[in-house]
PLY file of the C-alpha trace (Angstrom):
ply
format ascii 1.0
element vertex 112
property float x
property float y
property float z
element edge 111
property int vertex1
property int vertex2
end_header
4.31 142.42 -44.48
5.53 140.94 -41.24
4.35 139.79 -37.85
5.29 141.85 -34.81
7.77 139.22 -33.61
9.90 139.37 -36.77
11.94 142.47 -36.00
15.30 140.68 -36.30
14.54 139.66 -39.86
13.41 143.14 -40.86
16.57 144.64 -39.32
18.66 142.20 -41.38
16.63 143.04 -44.51
17.07 146.78 -43.99
20.85 146.42 -43.50
21.04 144.30 -46.65
19.02 146.75 -48.74
21.03 149.73 -47.48
24.29 148.00 -48.43
23.18 147.49 -52.02
25.11 149.86 -54.26
23.48 148.88 -57.55
19.83 149.51 -56.80
18.00 151.55 -54.20
14.55 150.66 -52.93
12.02 152.54 -50.87
10.74 150.02 -48.35
7.61 150.16 -46.22
7.43 147.46 -43.55
3.93 146.62 -42.38
2.71 144.63 -39.38
0.01 142.21 -40.50
-2.11 142.54 -37.34
-1.90 146.30 -36.92
-5.05 148.11 -38.09
-3.05 151.32 -38.53
-0.85 149.56 -41.05
-3.84 149.08 -43.34
-3.61 152.82 -43.97
0.13 152.41 -44.61
-0.68 149.71 -47.17
-3.03 152.06 -49.01
-0.42 154.85 -48.89
2.33 152.55 -50.20
0.08 151.35 -53.02
-0.91 154.88 -53.98
2.79 155.85 -54.08
3.46 153.16 -56.68
4.39 149.96 -54.85
5.94 147.45 -57.26
6.11 144.27 -55.19
4.75 142.80 -51.95
7.04 140.51 -49.89
5.16 138.66 -47.17
7.42 137.24 -44.44
4.67 136.76 -41.86
4.45 133.42 -40.03
0.87 132.72 -41.06
-0.75 132.47 -44.43
-2.47 135.65 -45.55
-5.06 134.03 -47.82
-6.82 137.27 -48.68
-3.65 139.17 -49.61
-2.53 137.40 -52.78
-5.82 137.75 -54.72
-6.13 141.41 -53.73
-2.65 142.34 -54.95
-2.96 140.11 -58.01
-6.18 141.87 -59.03
-4.44 145.25 -59.01
-1.36 143.94 -60.84
1.20 143.94 -58.01
3.28 140.77 -57.59
2.83 139.14 -54.17
5.48 136.76 -52.85
5.19 134.71 -49.68
8.68 134.07 -48.27
9.06 131.41 -45.60
11.66 132.62 -43.10
10.65 130.05 -40.50
12.70 126.99 -39.68
9.82 124.65 -40.55
11.50 123.28 -43.67
14.66 122.51 -41.69
12.69 120.79 -38.95
10.84 118.65 -41.52
14.16 117.61 -43.04
15.56 116.79 -39.59
12.44 114.76 -38.79
12.79 112.71 -41.96
16.49 112.13 -41.28
15.78 110.97 -37.74
13.08 108.61 -39.01
15.56 107.03 -41.42
18.08 106.62 -38.60
15.39 105.22 -36.24
16.32 107.89 -33.72
13.97 108.56 -30.84
15.68 111.50 -29.14
17.36 114.59 -30.46
18.94 117.72 -29.01
18.81 120.89 -31.07
21.16 123.79 -30.39
20.44 127.21 -31.86
22.52 130.35 -32.05
21.46 133.25 -29.90
19.22 135.31 -32.24
20.54 138.51 -30.64
24.07 137.73 -31.82
23.41 136.88 -35.45
20.32 136.31 -37.51
21.74 135.01 -40.81
0 1
1 2
2 3
3 4
4 5
5 6
6 7
7 8
8 9
9 10
10 11
11 12
12 13
13 14
14 15
15 16
16 17
17 18
18 19
19 20
20 21
21 22
22 23
23 24
24 25
25 26
26 27
27 28
28 29
29 30
30 31
31 32
32 33
33 34
34 35
35 36
36 37
37 38
38 39
39 40
40 41
41 42
42 43
43 44
44 45
45 46
46 47
47 48
48 49
49 50
50 51
51 52
52 53
53 54
54 55
55 56
56 57
57 58
58 59
59 60
60 61
61 62
62 63
63 64
64 65
65 66
66 67
67 68
68 69
69 70
70 71
71 72
72 73
73 74
74 75
75 76
76 77
77 78
78 79
79 80
80 81
81 82
82 83
83 84
84 85
85 86
86 87
87 88
88 89
89 90
90 91
91 92
92 93
93 94
94 95
95 96
96 97
97 98
98 99
99 100
100 101
101 102
102 103
103 104
104 105
105 106
106 107
107 108
108 109
109 110
110 111
């Protein structure tokens, strides 16, 4: 499950999964907010889904109990930079820094 703005991550994921020579997976990528994807979820589950990876920005509180009740592992993966920003904030506090400049790579050039 993903949010609509996470296309770069899903492209990276698809390239990674296609490059795997040991194991092949059938992947269904679902947008969290899209009502049509609720039908895709049901179709994926009826076709024997084995795991749910949630990379959406927000917390999907209703998802984990639903999948847990039907015996499908649900994993929330944080692909945001929040953890890095928290670490940077703590470091700057220790250094008594008041200003910081952050420089990011262009996401169109490379994602990971």
